[in-house]
N, C-alpha and C positions, 0 to 999 in steps of 0.2 A: 238819359235813356230815351230812344225813339221807337218808334212802332210802324209795322207795314202790314196791312189788313187788306185781304181780297176776299171775295165769294168763296165759300167752301168749294163749289164746283161750278165751273164754266163749260157749257156744252156748245159748240160751235161748229160750221160747216154744214153741208148739205144734210137735210132732213134732221137737223139737231133738234127740231120741235118735238120730234117722236120720243123723246126722253120723258115727256109729261105721262106717256102710259105706264111708266115704272114708278112714279111717284106715290109715297105712302102718304094717307090721311084720309079724312073722311068728309071734310066738307071746304069747298074752295069759294072766295069770291073773286071774281074775275073783273078788274078794273080797267075800263077802256075810255077813248076819247071820243071822237066823232064817229063817223060810219065807215071810213076807208077800210079798216081792218075787217070789218063786218061784210062790206060789200065784196071784199077780194076772198071770202071764205075763210079766213083764219080764224075768226072767232068761233065758228062752228067746228073747225078742226080740233081748237084746244079744247072746246067743250067734249068733243067726242073722245079724244085722248085721256081725258080725265075720266070720263065715263068708263072707260076701259079699265082704269085703274081703280074703279070702284068709289070716286069721288064725286059726291053731289056739289053741284056748281051753280052759284048765283051770279048774275050779272050786273055790275054797276057802270052805267055808261053816261057819257055826255060830260066826262072831264074837259073842260075848255081850254085852248093854249093859254100858257100862263097861268096855271092853275089859281083859284082864290083861296083865302081862307073859308070863305063859306062853303066852297064846294068840299073842302077839306071835312070840314065839321058833318056836312051831309053824309060823305062817305064812311065816316067813323061811326055814326047813328046807324048807318045800314049793316054795319059789320057787328055792331052790339046787339041788333036783333037776329041777325042771322047766325052768329057765333062760329065763325069758320076757324078751322086749324090752318088753313093755308091762304093766303094772301097773293094773288097771281095778279102782277100788272102788266098790260100789253100796250105797247105803243112807242112814241118818241119820248121826250123828256118829261112832257106834261103828265101824263097818266101814271106813269112810275113815280115821279116824284110827288104827285097827290097821294098816292097810295102809301108811299112811305110816311107821310104826316099823318095819313089816316091811321095808320098801325099804331102809332104813339097814342092818340086819343080814343082807339078800340081797348087797348091795355090797360090805359091810364084815364078813366073817363073825366077825372077832376082836374088833370092838368090843363093850364091855360097855354093859349099861343105864346104869350109873353114870356113864358118860362123856358121854351125851348129855342127862343131865337138867339140866345147865347150860344156861341160854339161849344161843343162836346158837354152839353148840360143835359142829354135826355136821361130818362129812368131806363133802366135795363129792360130790353125787350125779349120777346120770345117765351112769355109767360103763357100765351094764348096761341100765338100762330107764328109760323114761318113764313118766308118771303120769296117768291120767286119772281124774277124780272125778265120779260122777253122784250129785246129792243126792235123797233120798226123803222127807226132811223140810223144813221150812220153820223154821230155828232155828239150828243149829249154825255153819253157812256154812263148814264145813271143807272143802268143794270149792274155796273161793278162798282160803284162810288158810296162814299159816305155822304153824299150830299142831296140836298131837295131844295128847290127853288120854289117858293110860294108867293104870291103877290096879294098884298094889301090894297086893293083899289081905292079905298077911301083915302088913303095917305098918299097913294101913287107910287109906293115902294115895293121892288122885290126882297125879299128875305132870303137869302141862302143859308139853309139849315145846315149844320154839319155835327155829325157824329157817327163816330163807328159802328154804334148801333144799328144804324139804318142801311148799313152795308148788306145786299141782299144775301140771302143763303145760296140760291142758285141764280145763274145767268145764263139765258139761252141766246145765243147770236147766231141766227139762221140766216143766210143771205137770201132766201126766198123772200123775206119779209120787206127787202128794200130794192126788190127788182124793178118794181114800177113807181119808185118815187118820183114826182115831177123834179125838173131840172132846177128850180128856184130853192126847192127844199135840200136837194143835194148840195148846192153852192153854200146856203147858211149853214147847214149843219157840218159840213165839211170844214168850213172855216172856224167854226166853233171848235171842232176837233183840232185843228192847227192850232189855234190858241192856247187850247189845254196844254197841248204836248210843249208849246214853247214856253209857256209860263211855267210849267212844271219844271223845266231844265233849268231854270234861274231862280226859281222861288227859294226863299230862304230855308225852308224844310226838305230840300231835295237831298238825296242820297245815292248811294252805290246801288240800291236797289230800284230807285226810280228812274236814273239817268238812262240806262239802257232801254227801258219801256220808252221814256219821252223821245229820244234819237231814232228808235226804230219806227215809232209812230210817224214823225216829221217826215222821214225818206219815204216811207209807204204813201203817206197821204200826198206828198208832192210827185210820186210815181204814178198815182192812181185817180186823183180827184178830178182832173180834167176828163179823162177817159170816161169816168163814173158820170160825169155832168151829162155828157152827151149819149148816155146809155148804155155803156159796154158792162156786159152782165159780170164778166170776169174782174173787171175794175171795182164794180159795186161791191163783190164779195171781199176784195182787198180792202176796200175802206171801210166794210163793217168791221174787220178785224183790226185794222189801224185805229179807229176811234176808240175801240175796246181798250187798246194798249194805252193809248192817252189817257183812257180814263183811269187806268189801275196806277198810272204815273202820277196823275194830278190827286187822285184820292188820298195819296200820301205825302206827296212833295207839297201840295196845295197850290193855290193860284197867285195871282198878282192884280195889280189895279185896271187892267183891260176889262177884267170881269167885276171888278168894284164898280167902275163907270158904266159898264154893259148893263149891269143889274139896275142902275138907276135911271138911266137913260131910255132904256127899252121900255120902261113902264110909262116914264114921262112923255115921251114922244112917239109911242106906239108903233116902235121898229123891231123886229123880230131879233132875238138875242144874238143869235150867230152874226147878222148883218152888223149889229154893233161892235160886235168883236171884230169882225174884218175892217170896220172903220177905224177902230181904235188902235190895233196891234202895231202899225207902224208908228205911231206918234208915242205909244207906250215904250217901244223897243229904243227909241230915239231919247226918251226920257232916261230910261234904266241902265244906258250903255255906258253912263259916266261911272258905274260900279261894276259891272259886268260884261263889258265889250268883249273879253275874251270867251264867255260862254256863246255868245252870240256869233263871234267868229269860229267857234267850233262847228256850230250848226251849219254857217255858210260854207265851210270847208267840206263838210260831209255831203253837202249839196252840189258840189262842184262850182261854187260860185268863186270868182276870182278877186283879188285883192292883195296888197302887200303887207297891210298892218291891220290891227284889230278893227280900228275906226273904219278902214276901207270895206272889210269884209262885213262888217256891221251895216253899212249903208247899202251893200249889195243885196244883203238879206231884206233890208227894208224895201228896196227896188223890186225885188223878187216877188214880195207879198203883194205890193201895189199891182204888180203885173198879174199876178194870180187871180186878184180881185177883178181886175179888168177883163180877164178871159171868163169868168164866171159872171159876168154882167152885174156886179156889185159896185155901185157908185162909191166912190172913195170917202167921200165927206158926208156929215149931218145935213149940211145945207143941199148938196146934191139928191140926199134921200128925203128932202121935202119938208126940213125942219126951217122955219122962217127965223130971220134975224130976231124979230121981235120976241118969239115964244123963247129962241135960247138965251137971250138975254134976261128974260123974266124968270128964268128958272136955274140958270148957271151957278148961282150962289147956293141954292137949295141942294142942287145934285151935287157938288162938290162937297159940301159938308156932309151929306149922307153917304157918299162914296169914301170918306175919310173913316167912318164908323163901320164900313162893310167889313165882313170877317175875311174877305180875300186880302185887305190891304195890309194886314199884319204880317204877310208873308211875301209881300212884294220885296225885291232885292234892295231896292233904295227907298228909304223914307221918304214920306210926304205929308204935307199938310194941305189944308183946304185951298190955299193959294196956288200950291204947285198943281193940284187937280184941276183948277181952273184953267192954267196954262196948256195942260196937256188936252184937256177938253177944247180949248179954243183953237189949238193946232188941228184937231180932228173935226172941229166945224168948218 
C-alpha cells in the first residue's frame, strides 16, 4: 500500500497572505529567520492579519540558515511557555524546517532528537497546535512537504527529518514574498527545486500521482528560472508555483543521492544546499542512468532536447543542466566553489559513509555503497 499526502489547504497567487484574516485560533507563535521579512513589512502584515482574526501572536526570530538542534530546542521551549494553538512559520526552508522540528518538542517535551532522526518515526502531532507555513523563497517547498533539515554542527551533519506528521496543515504561496529575492538566492533555490523534481521523477517511490507534478515542475522551472534570476516578476510568480509542485512530488515520491550528498557536503564545506544540488545533479544523473535512462530521456524529450537514444537524450539533459548552472552563475564543481583538494580528501570517506546512511539514499533508483558515493563525489569535485 502506498500513500500520497499534501497540506489540507494551499492558498496561492496574489494577496493569498490575506487568508490569515480568516484563520481560527487563540494564540499563534510566528517563527522567522533574519530580518528580511521584517524589513519588507511582511511580519507586521501577518501579525496584523492574525489580529484581525482575533489571534494573539508571539514572535520567535533569529532562526539561522541551516537551523541547528540548539535553535530548535530554544524555540520549543518558547512554545511551551506561550502555549500556542497555531504555529506559523515564515521564510525560506530554514525557519519552516526549524518550526516543524520545534513543533515535535513542543507537543512531546520528553522526546529526544535522536528518536526522530529515523524516517517516519514521529509521534502523532496536532495535540496542541496546527501548523501554517508561508514560503518566502522558491526552492525548498518545505511549506508542502513531510521533511525538515536540521544541522548538528558539532558533528558537521545535516539530518533530514521525514514524517507525514510534519506536513503543514496550511501552505501559503504568495508571489509578493519572492518579488525582491537577490539573484544568487533565486539561482540556488531554483536549482534545489529542479533537483527535487528530477529526483522525484526517478525515485523508487514515484507514482502516477507524483509523476505529473514532477514533470510539470521541471517544465515550468526551465521556462521561468532564468527570467526569474533576472528579476522578471511574472517569472518569479511562476517559479514560486513550480517549486511548490516539485515539493508535492518529492514529499511523496521521495528523493535520491543528490540530496544525500548535498546534506553532507553542505554542512562540511559550508556551501548552500541548492548550490550543492546544482553541482551534484549532473554526476548523479550519470550514475543513475544505468537503471533509469528511459526516465531521464522522457524529461529530455519534454524539454525539446535532441537525441536518438535514451543515452543521447540523458547526455543532452546533463549538458542542459550544466548550461543552466552557467547561466545562473553557479560554478559546476566543488573545486570551483572553493573546496581545496586537501579538505576534500580529508573528508571524502566520512561524507560518503554518512551519505549512505542518509534517508534519501533508500529511494535512489540505483543502489549505492560508500565506494559508489566516493566516485560520484569525486566526479562532482
